[in-house]
Backbone bond lengths (Angstrom), bond angles and torsions (degrees), N, CA, C in turn:
res aa  C-N    CA-C-N  psi(-1)  N-CA   C-N-CA  omega(-1)  CA-C   N-CA-C  phi
1 M - - - 1.482 - - 1.586 111.72 -
2 K 1.410 116.62 -40.32 1.417 116.09 178.73 1.504 115.58 -58.13
3 R 1.406 113.80 -36.01 1.487 115.32 179.18 1.549 114.12 -60.59
4 L 1.413 115.54 -29.16 1.468 118.81 -172.99 1.526 109.78 -80.52
5 L 1.323 119.07 -16.29 1.562 120.21 -171.75 1.480 111.58 -64.25
6 L 1.409 116.90 -44.94 1.491 120.08 -174.30 1.571 110.82 -61.69
7 P 1.324 120.46 -51.64 1.511 121.23 -177.10 1.602 107.97 -62.84
8 I 1.314 120.14 -36.17 1.445 118.43 -176.52 1.609 107.53 -73.51
9 L 1.344 118.32 -35.57 1.495 121.52 174.33 1.475 111.75 -62.04
10 L 1.373 116.21 -49.08 1.528 118.16 178.68 1.556 111.78 -58.66
11 L 1.286 117.34 -44.82 1.430 120.90 179.48 1.545 112.09 -59.67
12 T 1.350 115.46 -40.66 1.450 118.78 177.23 1.484 110.05 -63.42
13 I 1.291 121.47 -44.08 1.464 126.14 -176.41 1.555 107.55 -64.87
14 S 1.278 117.68 -44.32 1.489 123.66 -178.04 1.576 109.59 -64.92
15 Y 1.221 120.07 -41.80 1.555 126.51 179.27 1.596 103.53 -65.62
16 S 1.392 118.20 -47.65 1.431 118.67 -177.88 1.528 113.33 -60.61
17 C 1.319 114.92 -40.23 1.497 118.89 -179.21 1.528 111.03 -64.29
18 K 1.312 115.31 -37.57 1.512 118.44 -177.45 1.621 107.95 -68.60
19 E 1.298 113.86 -38.23 1.538 114.78 179.25 1.493 109.82 -64.66
20 K 1.331 118.98 -38.37 1.521 121.53 -175.95 1.440 111.75 -73.73
21 T 1.380 119.88 -24.13 1.491 118.17 -178.40 1.580 111.24 -95.40
22 T 1.248 119.58 -0.27 1.469 121.54 173.79 1.433 112.42 -81.66
23 I 1.413 113.77 121.48 1.528 116.64 -177.46 1.490 111.95 -97.42
24 P 1.286 120.99 124.27 1.402 121.50 -173.66 1.557 110.60 -62.70
25 E 1.380 114.71 142.08 1.487 121.34 -175.52 1.501 113.72 -54.19
26 E 1.436 117.39 -35.50 1.490 119.51 -174.29 1.533 110.38 -70.66
27 V 1.409 116.99 -26.55 1.453 118.47 177.97 1.515 110.85 -65.93
28 I 1.374 115.21 -39.35 1.415 118.20 -179.23 1.524 113.45 -67.65
29 T 1.287 115.92 -46.18 1.454 120.77 -173.63 1.478 114.81 -71.37
30 T 1.352 117.82 -23.84 1.425 121.26 -179.31 1.533 116.87 -87.10
31 H 1.312 115.90 -4.44 1.478 122.53 178.60 1.479 106.18 -85.40
32 T 1.368 117.27 102.69 1.460 121.41 175.15 1.424 111.88 -130.25
33 E 1.358 113.80 163.60 1.461 120.18 171.74 1.436 115.46 -122.89
34 T 1.366 118.54 143.11 1.527 122.14 178.28 1.509 109.11 -82.89
35 V 1.264 113.76 123.78 1.554 116.87 -178.98 1.488 107.91 -112.53
36 T 1.302 115.85 124.29 1.521 120.90 177.46 1.518 108.96 -71.97
37 P 1.318 121.35 124.81 1.430 119.68 -178.37 1.568 116.73 -63.98
38 K 1.248 122.40 147.29 1.363 121.62 178.65 1.474 112.61 -63.17
39 L 1.252 122.03 132.59 1.494 128.81 177.27 1.556 109.91 -70.29
40 P 1.291 118.99 120.98 1.437 121.08 177.63 1.582 109.15 -63.92
41 K 1.365 114.94 147.62 1.443 122.10 177.59 1.510 107.44 -89.21
42 A 1.445 115.40 125.76 1.444 113.57 176.20 1.496 109.32 -96.20
43 T 1.329 117.78 132.57 1.476 125.49 -177.51 1.459 112.13 -122.60
44 F 1.329 121.75 119.65 1.449 121.35 -178.47 1.563 109.77 -63.48
45 L 1.339 116.87 132.74 1.412 118.17 -176.85 1.525 108.98 -110.46
46 T 1.367 117.61 -56.96 1.438 119.18 179.83 1.475 108.30 -165.51
47 E 1.359 119.17 -178.20 1.509 118.35 178.92 1.542 109.72 -151.48
48 T 1.229 117.86 153.06 1.458 124.66 174.83 1.507 109.29 -104.68
49 L 1.415 116.22 121.74 1.460 122.84 -176.83 1.459 112.97 -95.22
50 E 1.390 112.07 170.80 1.469 117.76 172.83 1.526 113.84 63.89
51 L 1.325 119.00 33.92 1.365 125.19 177.55 1.538 106.01 -107.98
52 T 1.358 113.87 91.99 1.497 123.25 -167.67 1.582 112.83 -54.11
53 H 1.294 115.53 100.05 1.472 122.41 -178.54 1.511 112.33 54.14
54 C 1.363 110.44 60.66 1.475 119.91 178.60 1.535 110.89 -60.20
55 E 1.267 118.50 131.50 1.610 122.26 -174.12 1.480 113.63 -117.63
56 S 1.308 118.23 -40.53 1.507 119.31 -171.75 1.519 110.35 -142.16
57 A 1.321 110.71 152.10 1.503 115.96 175.28 1.471 109.03 -139.17
58 V 1.283 118.83 140.66 1.434 129.97 175.90 1.487 116.53 -136.82
59 Y 1.293 124.84 135.93 1.386 127.37 -176.06 1.566 113.44 -97.16
60 D 1.377 117.28 128.40 1.442 123.43 179.59 1.537 108.22 -104.05
61 S 1.272 119.91 96.67 1.429 124.70 -177.66 1.539 112.22 -62.95
62 Q 1.361 115.04 -32.14 1.513 117.99 -175.78 1.474 107.31 -67.30
63 H 1.370 120.43 -40.01 1.469 121.24 -177.64 1.548 109.97 -104.77
64 N 1.262 123.07 2.34 1.399 130.68 178.91 1.460 111.15 50.49
65 R 1.437 113.18 55.75 1.478 119.41 -177.79 1.516 107.50 -147.57
66 I 1.315 113.38 165.21 1.487 123.17 -177.30 1.424 107.90 -113.47
67 Y 1.330 116.70 131.73 1.449 119.67 167.67 1.559 110.60 -96.25
68 A 1.329 117.42 134.84 1.469 120.51 173.04 1.492 110.99 -129.03
69 S 1.310 118.14 135.29 1.438 126.30 176.44 1.471 110.77 -87.44
70 L 1.342 120.08 130.80 1.439 126.45 177.06 1.511 109.01 -115.33
71 I 1.348 118.68 124.19 1.458 122.08 -177.38 1.489 109.84 -74.95
72 G 1.327 119.34 -30.22 1.492 117.44 -177.62 1.441 108.78 88.05
73 N 1.402 111.86 -163.26 1.453 118.03 -170.42 1.595 109.50 -108.47
74 N 1.188 115.57 35.49 1.560 121.22 177.68 1.563 110.89 65.66
75 E 1.156 116.13 19.37 1.541 122.31 169.91 1.491 113.96 -93.59
76 K 1.241 118.84 134.32 1.496 121.33 -177.06 1.464 109.30 -60.78
77 G 1.371 114.61 122.34 1.412 124.69 172.75 1.594 113.14 88.71
78 D 1.277 116.19 5.55 1.573 118.20 -177.89 1.582 106.52 -95.73
79 G 1.263 123.97 7.40 1.410 122.37 171.57 1.508 115.48 -87.01
80 S 1.359 117.05 155.65 1.410 119.04 -172.53 1.554 110.94 -157.35
81 V 1.384 112.22 170.01 1.490 118.37 166.84 1.611 106.44 -122.61
82 V 1.287 113.67 134.33 1.465 122.92 -175.19 1.523 107.43 -114.83
83 T 1.258 117.80 161.59 1.458 121.71 172.93 1.610 107.04 -119.81
84 I 1.343 112.18 140.40 1.491 123.80 -169.14 1.569 104.54 -130.24
85 S 1.262 118.03 143.60 1.507 122.84 169.99 1.596 105.97 -76.20
86 T 1.415 109.78 166.46 1.441 116.39 178.66 1.553 115.89 -75.94
87 D 1.350 112.17 -6.18 1.464 117.99 169.06 1.460 117.03 -100.18
88 G 1.406 112.97 12.01 1.420 117.25 173.40 1.545 117.91 89.43
89 K 1.266 120.93 15.51 1.424 128.17 -174.13 1.545 105.68 -99.00
90 L 1.335 117.21 130.27 1.382 121.15 175.68 1.530 109.34 -67.74
91 I 1.452 118.51 129.52 1.401 122.30 178.91 1.481 110.55 -99.34
92 N 1.319 117.62 -55.11 1.521 118.67 -176.13 1.565 104.72 -145.47
93 S 1.347 109.11 112.18 1.509 120.44 178.39 1.595 110.10 -80.27
94 Q 1.322 116.28 -4.06 1.467 117.20 -179.04 1.456 111.08 -118.80
95 Y 1.331 122.37 26.42 1.384 122.82 -171.89 1.608 111.90 -57.45
96 I 1.398 108.73 -56.04 1.497 114.24 167.26 1.548 107.45 -130.48
97 T 1.329 116.61 131.22 1.424 125.89 -178.37 1.409 113.62 -122.77
98 G 1.323 120.35 171.16 1.428 123.17 176.50 1.577 118.01 77.18
99 L 1.360 111.28 14.64 1.503 110.83 176.24 1.508 108.78 -90.32
100 N 1.409 116.74 177.22 1.442 124.47 -173.25 1.520 105.05 -99.23
101 D 1.355 114.27 -77.17 1.472 120.02 -175.74 1.423 108.83 -137.78
102 P 1.325 119.47 67.85 1.477 122.65 -176.73 1.519 110.62 -64.55
103 K 1.390 109.37 144.80 1.546 117.88 175.03 1.512 113.15 -128.22
104 G 1.366 116.21 -102.46 1.461 112.71 -176.46 1.426 124.58 -67.96
105 I 1.264 120.47 148.46 1.509 124.48 -178.61 1.506 111.48 -127.01
106 A 1.335 114.65 143.77 1.434 116.38 169.80 1.591 107.24 -148.36
107 I 1.295 115.18 153.02 1.501 122.03 -176.43 1.454 115.08 -119.77
108 T 1.300 120.95 144.37 1.434 126.00 165.79 1.614 106.97 -109.93
109 E 1.360 114.52 -162.44 1.417 114.88 -174.34 1.495 110.93 -69.00
110 D 1.376 117.93 -34.44 1.408 120.99 -174.56 1.536 116.58 -123.28
111 K 1.336 113.64 -5.93 1.445 114.49 -173.04 1.596 109.15 -135.54
112 L 1.382 114.28 156.06 1.398 125.47 176.87 1.543 104.91 -117.91
113 Y 1.338 110.76 138.89 1.530 118.14 179.45 1.569 106.26 -127.37
114 V 1.311 112.98 131.28 1.495 120.89 -179.19 1.546 106.96 -137.74
115 S 1.350 111.47 133.55 1.464 116.84 176.86 1.593 109.52 -78.99
116 D 1.351 113.09 146.69 1.458 119.43 -175.42 1.454 109.97 -143.34
117 V 1.306 119.72 81.44 1.436 127.21 -177.36 1.535 109.99 56.87
118 T 1.314 117.07 -90.22 1.529 119.32 -176.24 1.532 109.36 -109.04
119 E 1.250 121.46 7.79 1.488 126.07 179.45 1.488 114.53 -124.75
120 L 1.346 113.80 142.15 1.456 120.72 166.57 1.474 107.80 -101.05
121 V 1.391 115.43 113.41 1.451 123.81 -176.66 1.506 111.96 -89.35
122 E 1.324 119.06 131.81 1.446 127.24 176.60 1.498 108.05 -108.48
123 A 1.331 117.11 126.97 1.430 122.63 -176.32 1.561 112.76 -133.55
124 N 1.310 117.60 154.11 1.481 118.50 173.19 1.461 109.79 -70.59
125 R 1.320 117.65 128.88 1.470 120.83 -172.54 1.524 110.02 -70.70
126 S 1.310 118.54 -34.71 1.540 117.20 177.33 1.406 117.67 -71.60
127 T 1.392 118.98 -39.07 1.407 126.73 -173.60 1.508 116.16 -104.65
128 G 1.301 121.84 -23.37 1.406 128.61 -170.41 1.509 117.73 75.57
129 E 1.385 118.58 3.91 1.321 122.00 -177.79 1.580 110.22 -69.14
130 I 1.278 118.59 131.22 1.418 123.74 -177.44 1.545 111.48 -69.99
131 I 1.299 115.75 128.62 1.489 122.57 -179.93 1.532 111.51 -92.85
132 K 1.322 110.43 -56.62 1.457 118.21 -173.45 1.425 113.50 -153.22
133 K 1.413 119.48 155.34 1.459 123.51 168.39 1.472 117.08 -122.00
134 Y 1.263 120.27 137.54 1.475 122.53 -173.85 1.544 108.08 -118.20
135 T 1.402 118.37 140.93 1.364 122.22 -177.86 1.551 109.44 -156.51
136 L 1.340 118.22 161.01 1.381 123.35 168.76 1.429 111.75 -141.00
137 E 1.345 120.57 159.42 1.405 123.65 -172.21 1.522 112.75 -67.97
138 T 1.306 118.94 -23.22 1.414 125.43 179.33 1.550 114.99 -73.85
139 I 1.240 116.93 -17.94 1.510 123.21 -168.37 1.544 106.59 -78.97
140 Q 1.344 114.64 140.10 1.404 122.11 179.31 1.520 114.55 -122.42
141 F 1.340 117.31 -47.09 1.507 121.70 -172.53 1.485 106.74 -152.52
142 L 1.464 115.31 89.38 1.389 118.53 179.76 1.604 106.99 -77.58
143 N 1.275 115.71 154.91 1.397 120.52 -171.70 1.525 113.61 -134.25
144 D 1.342 118.76 -95.72 1.450 121.69 -175.87 1.517 112.25 -93.82
145 V 1.227 115.29 157.77 1.533 122.48 -179.50 1.487 114.07 -126.85
146 A 1.255 118.87 138.96 1.503 121.60 179.44 1.471 112.40 -143.26
147 I 1.363 120.22 148.89 1.382 125.97 -177.33 1.478 112.78 -110.16
148 A 1.325 115.88 130.57 1.511 124.06 -176.29 1.583 105.68 -85.29
149 P 1.272 116.58 163.44 1.545 120.32 -178.12 1.557 108.08 -61.93
150 D 1.333 123.53 -31.37 1.544 122.46 -178.21 1.554 106.67 -86.19
151 G 1.343 121.19 12.28 1.408 117.43 174.85 1.478 118.97 92.87
152 S 1.357 115.79 -13.12 1.460 122.96 -179.69 1.570 107.65 -62.93
153 V 1.353 115.51 148.54 1.394 122.60 -178.18 1.594 109.99 -111.93
154 Y 1.294 117.29 125.77 1.469 120.50 179.31 1.478 111.90 -111.36
155 V 1.348 118.96 144.30 1.464 119.86 178.52 1.552 110.14 -140.43
156 S 1.337 115.63 133.98 1.444 115.77 -177.07 1.609 110.51 -84.10
157 D 1.349 115.46 151.87 1.502 118.81 170.61 1.574 101.54 -120.53
158 T 1.388 109.92 103.81 1.500 116.41 -172.44 1.530 104.56 -70.47
159 R 1.237 129.55 -33.74 1.514 125.63 -179.92 1.407 114.62 -67.96
160 T 1.343 124.15 -39.44 1.401 127.56 -171.46 1.529 112.71 -102.11
161 S 1.351 120.17 2.35 1.497 127.24 -171.90 1.551 112.41 43.03
162 E 1.384 110.84 59.89 1.373 121.25 177.87 1.524 112.21 -134.54
163 V 1.360 113.43 157.16 1.480 119.15 172.71 1.482 110.33 -123.23
164 Y 1.281 117.39 135.11 1.566 122.57 -178.40 1.496 107.48 -109.67
165 K 1.320 116.57 157.92 1.431 125.62 -172.45 1.616 112.99 -133.52
166 L 1.198 116.03 131.97 1.438 122.46 174.56 1.525 107.57 -113.17
167 D 1.334 124.42 105.76 1.428 122.93 -175.92 1.449 111.28 -84.36
168 S 1.330 119.91 177.05 1.412 129.73 -172.45 1.529 110.78 -65.88
169 E 1.421 118.78 -20.90 1.437 119.88 -178.91 1.555 110.35 -98.56
170 G 1.333 116.03 8.89 1.466 121.33 175.08 1.536 115.95 84.04
171 N 1.410 116.22 19.15 1.436 121.81 172.77 1.485 110.34 -85.63
172 F 1.296 112.65 123.24 1.398 118.39 179.72 1.532 110.97 -111.23
173 T 1.338 116.77 118.49 1.517 124.98 -168.54 1.518 111.48 -141.15
174 R 1.327 111.18 159.94 1.559 115.24 173.37 1.556 105.04 -82.22
175 W 1.290 116.55 116.20 1.406 124.29 -178.77 1.466 116.65 -83.26
176 L 1.318 119.36 -38.35 1.482 121.02 -175.15 1.616 107.77 -151.00
177 A 1.324 119.94 126.90 1.412 120.96 170.61 1.462 105.19 -126.30
178 D 1.385 119.07 122.37 1.435 124.14 -175.83 1.495 111.26 -161.27
179 A 1.301 117.17 124.30 1.532 119.47 -179.22 1.506 112.78 -56.83
180 A 1.479 115.39 -20.54 1.459 118.43 -176.16 1.508 111.56 -72.85
181 L 1.433 113.95 -13.80 1.501 115.82 174.77 1.558 110.98 -68.66
182 D 1.342 116.47 -15.45 1.465 120.41 169.25 1.583 115.49 54.77
183 N 1.367 115.70 50.78 1.418 119.82 -176.52 1.581 109.99 57.99
184 P 1.292 120.07 67.97 1.380 126.10 -176.99 1.506 112.72 -63.32
185 N 1.328 116.64 139.52 1.446 120.55 -178.41 1.630 105.99 -122.33
186 G 1.389 116.96 -85.06 1.394 119.43 179.87 1.453 115.35 -74.16
187 L 1.392 115.48 141.13 1.461 120.23 173.01 1.553 112.95 -125.83
188 L 1.321 109.02 145.08 1.611 115.37 -179.91 1.521 103.49 -147.30
189 I 1.363 112.30 131.27 1.496 116.78 179.60 1.513 105.65 -118.86
190 Q 1.405 115.09 128.28 1.363 128.41 -179.58 1.589 105.96 -125.64
191 G 1.405 122.63 104.68 1.412 119.17 -176.99 1.494 111.55 66.96
192 D 1.333 113.43 -128.47 1.469 119.23 176.65 1.564 111.16 -102.55
193 T 1.268 114.66 21.47 1.546 118.10 178.89 1.608 111.13 -114.83
194 M 1.245 113.73 131.83 1.513 114.03 178.29 1.626 103.08 -109.43
195 Y 1.181 113.73 133.31 1.536 122.72 178.17 1.630 105.90 -100.47
196 V 1.260 113.74 138.16 1.451 113.61 -177.53 1.554 107.79 -130.31
197 A 1.337 116.08 130.65 1.516 121.08 175.58 1.534 101.13 -106.54
198 S 1.392 114.72 118.65 1.358 120.39 -174.82 1.518 115.55 -99.34
199 W 1.308 114.41 139.50 1.596 119.06 176.31 1.490 105.21 -63.88
200 G 1.385 116.68 -44.43 1.493 122.47 178.95 1.479 110.20 96.99
201 G 1.278 116.93 145.43 1.487 125.48 174.28 1.543 112.91 -93.56
202 S 1.284 114.96 -13.47 1.599 113.74 -176.83 1.530 106.59 -95.07
203 P 1.314 112.57 167.82 1.485 119.98 -175.88 1.608 108.62 -62.54
204 D 1.325 119.14 -26.31 1.445 125.52 -178.80 1.491 117.24 -82.41
205 G 1.408 113.69 -12.72 1.436 119.61 177.96 1.559 110.69 104.20
206 G 1.325 112.69 -155.08 1.451 121.28 -172.97 1.516 116.81 -123.56
207 R 1.291 119.40 -171.94 1.430 121.82 -176.67 1.550 112.84 -134.78
208 V 1.231 120.16 -177.65 1.481 122.34 177.19 1.533 107.23 -104.35
209 S 1.369 119.16 131.20 1.395 126.08 -179.17 1.469 109.47 -131.64
210 K 1.362 116.71 164.59 1.448 120.39 174.59 1.465 112.72 -125.22
211 I 1.272 117.83 150.59 1.543 119.21 -177.52 1.569 104.03 -126.43
212 D 1.353 109.94 131.90 1.477 118.58 172.33 1.479 104.90 -79.15
213 M 1.353 118.02 114.54 1.435 120.79 -167.28 1.568 110.14 -77.81
214 N 1.257 116.68 -13.71 1.473 121.83 173.31 1.577 112.63 -79.69
215 T 1.286 114.89 -42.37 1.530 118.03 179.13 1.538 115.06 -102.93
216 Q 1.303 114.97 -15.45 1.522 122.41 -172.98 1.440 112.98 64.36
217 V 1.288 120.55 23.39 1.414 121.62 173.30 1.420 111.51 -75.40
218 I 1.379 118.87 126.60 1.475 122.36 177.60 1.534 117.32 -97.20
219 T 1.304 120.05 124.85 1.436 121.86 -172.68 1.558 104.87 -123.34
220 P 1.377 120.42 125.80 1.510 123.21 174.90 1.501 105.36 -69.00
221 I 1.331 113.90 141.88 1.446 120.97 174.18 1.565 108.41 -102.78
222 S 1.277 119.98 -43.93 1.440 124.29 -174.71 1.526 112.24 -115.81
223 E 1.331 118.80 170.37 1.434 123.66 162.43 1.516 110.89 -74.64
224 V 1.316 118.86 176.06 1.385 122.18 172.93 1.476 112.82 -53.11
225 I 1.278 125.44 130.49 1.426 128.10 174.40 1.449 118.56 -110.78
226 G 1.369 116.36 -42.18 1.523 124.41 -176.22 1.477 107.20 164.11
227 N 1.375 110.72 -165.62 1.545 118.58 -178.21 1.563 101.10 -84.51
228 L 1.290 119.54 93.35 1.400 121.71 -172.47 1.484 108.99 -86.47
229 D 1.387 115.18 147.05 1.428 128.45 -171.06 1.488 114.13 -123.83
230 G 1.352 118.44 -81.44 1.423 122.45 -174.29 1.574 106.11 -88.95
231 I 1.396 115.89 155.26 1.442 123.27 171.04 1.557 106.81 -145.13
232 R 1.333 121.33 127.57 1.449 119.72 -175.35 1.610 102.83 -146.16
233 P 1.404 114.10 161.88 1.507 119.18 178.12 1.553 103.63 -74.24
234 Y 1.374 113.50 149.79 1.515 121.16 171.45 1.561 107.78 -116.33
235 D 1.315 114.34 -61.37 1.421 122.67 178.48 1.443 109.37 -150.08
236 K 1.327 120.05 -172.21 1.480 124.99 -172.26 1.581 109.59 -65.98
237 D 1.334 114.77 -16.91 1.467 116.17 -170.14 1.558 109.69 -116.51
238 H 1.282 117.47 -11.15 1.467 122.64 -173.44 1.489 117.48 -133.44
239 L 1.340 121.88 151.23 1.410 124.06 165.74 1.626 103.84 -111.74
240 I 1.321 112.22 171.90 1.462 113.70 -179.67 1.572 105.84 -127.85
241 I 1.301 121.25 130.68 1.437 126.40 -171.83 1.421 114.09 -131.89
242 S 1.443 122.20 150.64 1.410 122.72 176.97 1.463 107.88 -118.22
243 D 1.322 112.47 153.93 1.561 124.08 -177.11 1.604 98.85 -115.25
244 W 1.151 121.95 110.24 1.460 130.32 176.13 1.565 107.71 -56.53
245 R 1.290 117.32 -52.05 1.448 117.75 -170.01 1.532 114.03 -67.79
246 S 1.342 117.06 -46.43 1.375 122.07 -178.20 1.532 114.38 -83.84
247 G 1.277 119.99 -17.11 1.500 123.98 -177.00 1.539 111.59 78.51
248 K 1.359 116.37 12.21 1.401 117.31 -176.00 1.531 114.75 -92.69
249 T 1.286 119.79 149.88 1.539 123.33 177.48 1.610 97.76 -121.14
250 H 1.372 113.35 130.57 1.400 121.84 174.01 1.494 117.18 -119.63
251 L 1.314 117.92 153.41 1.510 123.02 160.16 1.490 104.21 -87.21
252 I 1.285 118.33 139.94 1.480 124.95 172.05 1.529 111.20 -131.26
253 N 1.241 119.15 129.41 1.446 123.57 174.28 1.512 110.45 -84.39
254 F 1.293 116.00 173.65 1.577 123.98 -178.59 1.508 113.97 -72.43
255 E 1.279 116.76 -3.36 1.430 121.52 175.12 1.524 111.06 -104.88
256 G 1.305 117.30 -7.75 1.478 121.65 170.01 1.595 110.11 101.00
257 A 1.247 121.29 7.17 1.406 122.43 178.10 1.666 106.49 -82.22
258 T 1.307 113.35 137.67 1.493 120.19 -174.43 1.483 109.90 -118.19
259 Q 1.426 112.07 153.41 1.422 120.24 175.93 1.585 104.28 -137.36
260 E 1.323 113.31 125.02 1.474 116.92 179.70 1.612 109.51 -70.70
261 V 1.323 117.51 130.49 1.430 121.84 178.87 1.498 110.82 -96.55
262 V 1.266 115.58 -50.64 1.573 122.75 -178.94 1.511 107.65 -155.41
263 Q 1.367 113.96 153.22 1.458 118.36 173.52 1.615 104.49 -127.79
264 V 1.398 111.63 130.47 1.434 118.79 176.39 1.525 108.74 -126.06
265 G 1.294 119.38 -165.90 1.483 115.65 -178.62 1.401 117.89 -69.32
266 Q 1.335 115.67 161.09 1.487 116.78 -179.84 1.584 113.41 -62.91
267 S 1.318 113.46 143.05 1.501 128.01 -177.03 1.504 115.81 94.84
268 V 1.391 115.51 29.17 1.492 119.79 167.31 1.535 106.35 -63.63
269 G 1.459 113.21 127.09 1.432 114.38 -171.79 1.550 115.17 -103.70
270 D 1.225 116.00 -126.70 1.495 123.74 -169.09 1.621 102.31 -87.08
271 I 1.321 116.58 99.15 1.424 123.40 -170.17 1.618 108.65 -79.31
272 A 1.390 109.62 164.66 1.435 121.19 170.67 1.480 108.59 -127.56
273 Y 1.405 113.32 147.18 1.579 117.19 170.53 1.472 105.32 -130.38
274 I 1.210 115.69 121.37 1.547 121.59 176.46 1.550 107.58 -103.61
275 K 1.308 109.27 98.67 1.517 118.07 -168.87 1.526 110.23 -62.37
276 E 1.350 118.47 -43.56 1.450 121.73 -174.47 1.581 111.01 -67.20
277 K 1.287 117.82 -13.60 1.475 123.44 -178.85 1.470 110.79 -116.10
278 N 1.326 120.56 -1.32 1.444 125.41 -173.86 1.442 115.01 50.63
279 L 1.434 117.48 37.69 1.414 124.59 -176.23 1.453 111.41 -106.19
280 L 1.361 115.50 133.61 1.461 122.76 175.36 1.542 106.43 -113.05
281 L 1.317 119.77 121.68 1.535 125.44 177.84 1.479 111.36 -108.16
282 L 1.371 111.87 119.15 1.462 122.79 179.67 1.502 110.02 -106.87
283 P 1.397 118.39 108.45 1.395 117.49 174.28 1.485 111.43 -81.17
284 M 1.367 121.83 129.67 1.468 122.05 -173.05 1.479 108.42 -113.60
285 N 1.340 117.83 105.90 1.529 125.18 -173.75 1.469 108.30 -61.14
286 K 1.309 117.58 -62.52 1.552 115.23 -170.69 1.545 110.72 -69.57
287 Q 1.261 116.85 -27.53 1.534 117.22 -178.47 1.471 112.01 -91.25
288 S 1.293 120.52 1.89 1.488 125.10 175.24 1.531 114.81 50.94
289 R 1.299 120.80 45.76 1.398 125.87 -177.52 1.549 111.99 -146.13
290 L 1.337 119.98 164.53 1.354 122.90 172.90 1.631 108.20 -117.12
291 L 1.342 115.93 125.54 1.533 115.60 -176.39 1.619 105.46 -98.72
292 F 1.294 114.77 145.89 1.424 124.82 177.39 1.620 108.24 -115.45
293 Y 1.275 113.34 118.18 1.473 118.97 167.69 1.446 116.96 -120.32
294 T 1.387 116.73 146.59 1.471 117.55 170.15 1.524 110.17 -90.16
295 L 1.200 121.68 147.03 1.434 128.65 178.59 1.523 108.12 -117.33
296 E 1.290 119.74 108.58 1.513 122.30 -175.16 1.558 108.42 -142.27
């Protein structure tokens, strides 16, 4: 019996050591590090001049052209939408004419929608011919336009803190009225979430919020940033936003952290980002031009 004790003891020690050096799988997989994404470098490329109070830009990949809204000189009917090439050349200065103070633009497969003070204007995407105008008595200052996956069109009313909806059957209604919208300007829809860039009612401006489009619950994402205007997708983790007052364009993640990309003059409007071309388009209202930057 004494001769068997030593082998049994050694076997027990060996087995115990093996147990202690085994690292559970969950310990390995939960050890992660937060990596700050590399900030893209903004490089000026070109500009399109003589765009009277340029407010918004949208890229049409089907026709490989840019639509830009021009407010004009505050005269009735002198507003317009023009088309511009991706290298900054004016294609058609008469694409849509006879508007008053056009701002946000959004496109579907066959139509273009642009807000025009108290009207949502529907036009033929190929020709620019106006098809119909929608309005309601409660509307005061329509601004940005966004398209939902089901084809519904949404437009912000900055002055009344409301959002209006045009459904696929042509019904135009007030979709949401809430002070928490905080004078909404830019709109972006991804899936069943609407992201809002607010001009803000306070002297310091507004913030970015999100709306659950099923419940209409509004949740702030960021703190107050400034008088926000445009909001567009950048990558899977970030949006890109513009601050009209400071002239800054920021990346913002979905936790509200921002990184400044570029600063230009005051009045940068409803921006566009063309991911496949790494192009950032900055409409400059006061300067009456559209700036082109590469982001790499």
